Structures are given as C-alpha cells and as structure tokens.
C-alpha positions in Angstrom: 57.7 51.6 127.4 54.4 53.5 127.5 54.8 54.3 123.8 55.4 50.6 123.1 52.2 49.7 124.9 50.2 52.3 123.0 51.5 50.9 119.8 50.5 47.4 120.7 47.1 48.6 121.8 46.7 50.4 118.5 47.6 47.3 116.6 45.2 45.2 118.7 42.3 47.6 118.1 43.1 47.8 114.4 43.2 44.1 114.1 39.9 43.7 116.0 38.1 46.2 113.8 39.4 44.4 110.7 38.2 41.1 112.0 34.8 42.6 112.7 34.7 44.0 109.2 35.6 40.6 107.7 32.9 38.7 109.7 31.1 36.7 107.0 27.5 35.6 106.7 26.6 32.8 104.2 23.0 32.9 103.0 21.7 29.8 101.2 19.7 30.7 98.1 17.1 28.9 96.0 16.4 29.8 92.4 12.8 30.1 91.3 10.5 31.7 88.8 7.4 33.2 90.3 4.7 35.8 89.4 4.5 36.9 93.1 6.6 40.0 92.4 4.9 40.8 89.1 3.7 44.3 90.2 7.3 45.2 90.9 8.9 43.6 87.9 6.8 44.6 84.9 7.9 47.5 82.7 6.5 48.8 79.5 8.2 47.6 76.3 7.7 50.1 73.6 7.4 48.1 70.4 8.7 49.3 67.0 7.6 48.4 63.5 10.3 46.4 61.7 10.8 48.8 58.8 13.8 47.0 57.4 13.4 43.3 57.9 17.2 42.8 58.5 17.9 45.7 60.8 16.7 46.9 64.2 17.6 50.3 65.8 18.4 51.5 69.2 19.3 55.1 70.0 20.3 55.8 66.4 22.5 52.7 66.0 21.6 49.9 63.7 22.1 46.2 64.4 21.7 43.5 61.8 19.3 40.6 62.5 18.3 37.4 60.7 14.5 37.5 60.7 12.3 34.4 60.8 11.0 32.9 57.6 7.6 34.7 57.4 6.1 37.3 55.2 3.7 38.6 57.9 4.1 42.1 59.4 6.7 42.2 62.2 7.4 44.5 65.1 10.2 44.2 67.6 10.7 44.9 71.3 13.8 45.6 73.4 13.3 44.5 76.9 15.0 45.4 80.2 14.4 44.5 83.8 12.4 47.4 85.3 13.4 50.8 84.0 17.2 50.6 83.3 18.2 51.3 79.7 21.6 49.7 79.4 22.0 49.3 75.7 21.4 46.6 73.2 24.0 44.2 74.7 21.9 43.9 77.9 18.5 44.0 76.3 16.5 40.9 75.1 15.2 41.3 71.6 12.0 39.6 70.5 9.9 39.9 67.3 6.2 39.9 67.0 4.4 38.5 64.0 0.9 39.9 63.3 1.2 42.2 66.3 -2.2 43.9 65.6 -4.1 40.6 65.9 -5.5 39.0 69.0 -3.1 36.0 68.7 0.3 37.4 67.8 3.3 35.1 67.5 6.5 35.8 69.4 10.0 35.0 68.3 12.5 35.1 71.2 16.2 35.4 70.5 17.0 32.8 73.1 20.8 32.6 72.4 21.1 36.3 72.1 22.8 36.3 68.6 20.1 38.3 66.8 19.4 35.3 64.6 15.7 34.4 64.9 16.0 31.2 62.8 17.8 29.1 65.3 15.6 29.5 68.4 12.9 27.0 67.8 9.2 27.6 67.1 7.5 30.9 68.0 5.3 31.2 71.0 1.9 32.6 71.7 -0.1 33.6 74.7 -2.1 30.8 76.2 -5.7 31.8 76.8 -6.0 30.1 80.2 -2.6 31.4 81.5 -4.1 34.3 83.5 -2.2 36.2 86.1 -3.8 38.7 88.5 -1.4 41.4 89.6 -1.0 42.5 93.1 -3.4 45.4 93.2 -6.3 43.1 92.2 -7.3 45.3 89.3 -4.9 44.4 86.5 -5.0 41.1 84.8 -2.5 39.7 82.2 -1.9 36.7 80.1 1.7 35.5 80.0 3.9 33.4 77.9 7.0 31.7 79.5 10.2 31.6 77.5 13.9 31.1 78.1 16.9 33.2 77.2 20.4 31.8 77.7 19.1 29.4 80.2 17.1 32.0 82.2 13.4 31.9 82.7 11.3 34.9 81.6 7.7 35.8 81.5 6.2 38.1 78.8 3.0 39.7 80.0 0.1 41.1 78.0 -2.1 43.3 80.2 -5.8 42.8 79.5 -6.7 46.5 79.2 -7.4 48.8 76.4 -5.5 52.1 76.3 -7.6 55.2 76.3 -5.2 56.9 73.8 -2.2 56.0 71.7 0.9 56.8 73.7 3.2 56.0 70.8 2.8 59.6 69.7 4.7 60.7 72.8 7.7 58.5 72.4 11.1 60.0 71.5 12.2 58.0 68.5 15.6 57.5 67.0 16.1 57.7 63.2 14.4 55.0 61.2 12.2 53.9 64.1 8.4 53.9 64.2 6.5 53.0 67.3 3.5 50.8 66.8 0.1 51.7 68.5 0.4 51.4 72.3 -2.5 48.9 72.3 0.1 46.4 71.0 3.0 47.2 73.4 3.8 44.3 75.7 5.2 44.0 79.2 8.0 41.9 80.5 8.8 40.4 83.9 12.4 39.2 84.2 11.9 36.6 86.8 15.1 34.7 87.0 16.0 35.2 90.6 17.2 33.5 93.7 15.7 33.9 97.2 17.0 33.4 100.7 16.4 34.4 104.4 18.8 36.0 106.8 18.3 36.7 110.5 20.3 39.6 111.8 20.0 41.3 115.3 16.7 39.7 115.9 15.1 40.7 112.6 14.4 38.2 109.8 15.1 39.5 106.3 14.2 38.1 102.9 16.8 38.6 100.2 16.3 38.3 96.5 19.1 38.2 93.9 18.2 39.1 90.3 20.4 38.6 87.3 19.8 42.1 86.3 22.2 42.4 83.4 21.1 39.2 81.8 24.6 37.6 81.5 23.4 34.3 83.1 25.8 35.0 86.1 24.7 36.2 89.5 26.9 38.7 91.2 28.1 40.9 88.4 28.1 44.7 89.0 24.6 45.4 87.6 22.8 42.6 89.3 20.1 43.5 91.8 19.7 42.7 95.5 16.3 43.3 97.1 16.0 43.0 100.9 13.0 43.3 103.2 12.4 42.9 106.9 9.6 40.4 107.7 8.4 42.9 110.4 7.7 45.5 107.7 9.6 48.1 109.7 12.4 48.4 107.1 11.8 49.3 103.5 13.2 47.4 100.5 16.8 48.3 99.6 18.6 47.5 96.5 22.2 47.0 95.6 23.9 49.1 93.0 27.3 48.8 91.4 29.4 49.5 94.5 28.2 46.3 96.1 27.0 47.9 99.3 23.6 47.8 101.0 22.0 48.2 104.4 20.0 46.1 106.7 18.5 48.4 109.3 21.3 50.7 110.4 24.1 48.3 109.4 26.0 48.6 106.2 27.1 45.5 104.4 29.3 44.6 101.4 28.7 41.7 99.1 31.7 39.5 99.1 30.5 36.9 96.6 27.5 35.3 94.9 27.9 31.9 93.5 27.3 32.0 89.7 24.6 29.3 90.0 22.9 31.5 92.7 23.1 28.8 95.4 24.6 31.1 98.1 25.3 34.7 98.9 28.2 35.8 101.1 28.1 39.2 102.8 30.3 41.0 105.4 29.6 43.8 107.8 31.0 47.0 106.5 32.9 48.7 109.3 33.2 51.9 107.2 29.4 52.1 107.1 29.7 53.7 103.7 26.5 52.5 102.0 24.3 55.6 101.4 21.4 56.1 103.7 18.0 55.7 102.2 15.4 58.5 102.3 12.3 57.6 104.3 9.1 59.4 105.3 10.0 62.2 107.7 13.6 62.5 106.5 14.9 65.9 105.3 16.6 65.9 101.9 20.3 66.9 102.1 21.7 70.0 100.5 22.0 68.8 96.9 23.4 70.4 93.8 21.6 69.0 90.8 21.9 69.1 87.0 19.0 70.6 85.0 18.7 71.0 81.2 20.2 74.5 81.5 22.9 74.0 84.1 23.5 73.2 87.7 21.5 74.6 90.7 20.7 73.9 94.3 17.7 71.6 94.6 16.3 73.7 97.4 15.9 76.7 95.0 13.3 74.6 93.1 11.0 73.8 96.0 11.4 76.4 98.7 8.7 78.7 97.3 5.9 76.1 97.5 4.2 74.6 100.5 4.4 71.2 98.9 6.4 70.0 95.9 6.1 66.7 94.0 9.3 64.9 93.0 8.3 63.0 89.9 10.7 60.2 89.0 10.1 59.4 85.3 11.7 58.7 81.9 11.0 59.5 78.3 10.2 55.8 77.4 7.9 55.3 80.4 4.3 55.2 79.2 2.6 55.6 82.6 4.9 58.5 83.4 4.0 60.3 80.2 0.2 59.6 80.6 0.3 61.2 84.1 1.9 64.5 83.0 -1.3 66.2 81.8 -2.9 65.4 85.2 0.0 66.9 87.0 -0.4 70.1 85.0 -4.1 70.2 86.1 -3.1 69.7 89.8 -0.6 72.6 89.5 -3.4 74.8 88.2 -5.8 73.7 90.8 -3.4 74.1 93.7 -1.2 77.3 93.2 1.0 76.4 96.3 1.9 73.0 94.7 5.1 72.6 92.7 6.6 69.8 90.6 10.2 68.8 89.9 10.8 66.2 87.3 13.5 63.7 88.2 14.4 62.1 84.9 16.1 58.7 85.0 17.2 59.2 81.4 19.9 60.7 79.2 20.0 64.5 79.1 19.7 64.7 75.3 16.6 62.5 75.4 14.9 64.5 78.1 15.7 67.8 76.2 14.2 66.4 73.0 11.1 65.2 74.9 10.6 68.6 76.5 11.1 70.3 73.2 8.2 68.3 71.8 6.1 68.2 75.0 6.9 71.3 77.1 5.9 71.4 80.8 5.7 74.1 83.4 8.3 72.6 85.7 12.0 72.0 85.8 13.6 68.6 85.0 16.8 67.4 86.7 18.9 64.5 85.4 19.0 61.9 88.2 22.4 60.2 89.0 22.2 56.6 90.0 23.2 57.3 93.6 20.2 59.5 94.0 17.9 56.8 92.5 19.4 54.5 95.1 18.8 56.9 98.0 15.2 57.4 97.0 14.7 53.6 96.6 13.5 53.9 93.0 12.5 50.4 91.8 10.0 51.4 89.1 8.6 54.4 87.3 6.7 56.5 87.8 7.5 57.0 91.5 6.3 60.1 93.4 7.5 61.8 96.6 6.0 64.9 98.1 8.2 67.3 100.2 7.4 70.4 102.1 9.1 73.8 101.8 11.8 72.7 104.2 12.6 69.6 102.1 11.1 67.1 104.5 9.5 64.0 102.8 5.9 64.0 103.9 4.2 61.6 101.4 4.9 58.7 99.1 2.6 57.9 96.2 2.4 55.6 93.1 -0.8 57.1 91.5 -2.1 60.5 90.7 -5.2 59.9 92.8 -3.1 59.5 95.9 -1.4 62.8 95.1 -4.7 64.5 94.6 -6.1 63.2 97.9 -3.0 64.4 99.8 -3.4 67.9 98.3 -7.1 68.1 99.1 -6.4 67.2 102.7 -3.5 69.5 103.2 -4.0 72.5 100.9 -7.0 74.8 101.0 
C-alpha cells in the first residue's frame, strides 16, 4: 500500500512539474521601423567593385546577376544584420552606381532574385534625412527601402576615414574591395516590440527577422530582452530557442509569422546558458586556436589583466583598433590580449598570415558568443589572472583608461 501511495505521489509531482513547465505567457507585439536602436544595429558593409557586370562573388563562389541598364561604374554590397555571416541566401544584395560620387544611386534587389531590372527605380540618400546616433557624435544620412515586404534603412555615416581599410580585407578570388570611404552601413530594422511583466519586473522584448525570410520565429531570428529597471542586461535568443529573464529560463513556443504575438513558457529544466556579467568568473573552457585546442586559462594566467577582443576579419572597426592594442601591450607589459574571432578558421588564418599579431586567436563557437552577450563587433572584456571579468569596454580609450588606473 505504501508503495502504491509513493507511486501516486510521484505521478502527482511529475504532473505538477510538467504543468509548471507548460505555463504559457502570451506577449502582444507591434511591428515598427525605428532608428532608436541604430547604434546597436549598424554594421559595416564592405563594398566590392563589380568586376564582371553579370557576376558577384562571396567566399569564392560566384552568383549570376542581371545588372541594371546603366554603363556607369558599379559596386556591390552584401548586407547582414549585425555581424553574422550566413551566406548569400541570407544576405541582401544591392548595387551602387557612381559609388565614388557624393550622390550615388542604389539598386536594391527587393524580391531577392538577383535581377536588378525588376525592382523599380534606384534610390539615393536624401540630404535632409539626417539621423544622429546614440553616442551623439556620429551622424548619418539614410535611405529607406523594402526587401520582400520588410523595411530596411541603409546608412551612410558622415565621417571621413583616416585611412583606407580596404587593404586589410581578406578577399576571395575575383573580388576587389573599393575604398573604405565608400563603404556603407545597414540597419535591418524590421522588428516587433512588446512588454512583459514577470515577478515584479517589466521587460521590453524585441523580435527581429534576423534571417530575412519574412517570417518571425525561425531558428536564426533574434530576441532581445531588457529589464526596465536596468538591473538585467540584454539577452538574445539563439537557435535552441531558449533565453533568460533574470534567473528564470524560458523557451519560445511560437511567434506568429506576422509578428503580432510571442508565446513563451517557463523552462523547468533551466537549461538556457547563463550569461557572463561583471564580477563573474569564466568557467574552465577548452578552446580552439589556429594551431590546436588548449585551455583558455593558459592564455591569460600569466598576465595581471587580459583583454578578450571579440572581432572578425570583415569588421572594419575591429581591424582599425588592432594597432592600438599592440601599442597598449608594449606600454603595459602585464597586459595580455586574446583574440576571440567570430569567423571561419580559414579566414582568420589568412588574415593573420597577412597581418600577424602578438597574441593568440581562438575561434569562438556560437554558444560562447551567446554567453558573452555579443551583439556587435568589436566587443571587449577585461579579465584578471583568475579569470574574473573586471571591465567591459566598447572603445580603445576605455581600455586605456582602465589600464592607467589599475596598472603602474
């Protein structure tokens, strides 16, 4: 009889836990296009000269195009949201006519068929369309356009580059990068927003159509969450469909294709990876370098402070900062650097062969990017010799100030 009671109790507890795991929360969403998150959303688009007017290249593969009816010089850009390189099928292609002029024309492949003759008239930047980005220093003009029913903004930053960064780009065969003064920036701004109150905290939630398939809720789409109190950092969803709000793990059950609602459930398994925050100690990690696998600790334990530099071979600001990092290493002998490359191993190896540096690069898996909350490049973390995260920075000047205050 006792055994029977225990069995019933076990079934009751199991059912209760399952019911808790299946508790649903429906979050209404509103679609919008906004420049409010421009500082988070822009990414450098390296532009290439259209050497063959009927072919574009990406990572050594060629794709036939139908160019517009013009004899003017053309360049082309392949745009992603933020920093993810996902291949030609998930990149939006545009052509630039007279790209070296002050008033270039842009041909957007709105229906994503690589035919630029069936997308309407080209567009140009409107002189009075001025956008001031979040830090108050950068200004840009923008041209709105639509791809497969989704709104986009192409930004042209109103700054002059000090040097031509195209010389540092790893190029595939038959590609020629144009001068970096004529690279453009894109903000993919087709998103839906909602609010969710959970355990007394109000969260804002954004859903981005990250993979550009005109459907919200596919595996590569992006979820951004933020507590209104500012006590919880932004978290983003990756392809397992899990994320956290505070200490609670959630799973995404569904997102309506038209982005009118998001359905989430509490995840009783609590399996969403914990984010690293200031004060956290990095776990014991085995990482992949260009020469093999090693313990991450072996790369930083001999320095008082070590910079974790999240970068990629195509990231212009990342490349521009590297000479300054070398200077900081010379100035502060007890300061180390580890490159965290969000890129393919072969591209990182080629880049380092052409631009050798005095530090080790590791190839960052997507889960590690998730744990470090990498939403743009470059991103910098400083850790001490014990692996504790002691500082977060977005600019070289912030790194320099930290080192001056903490290293003699």
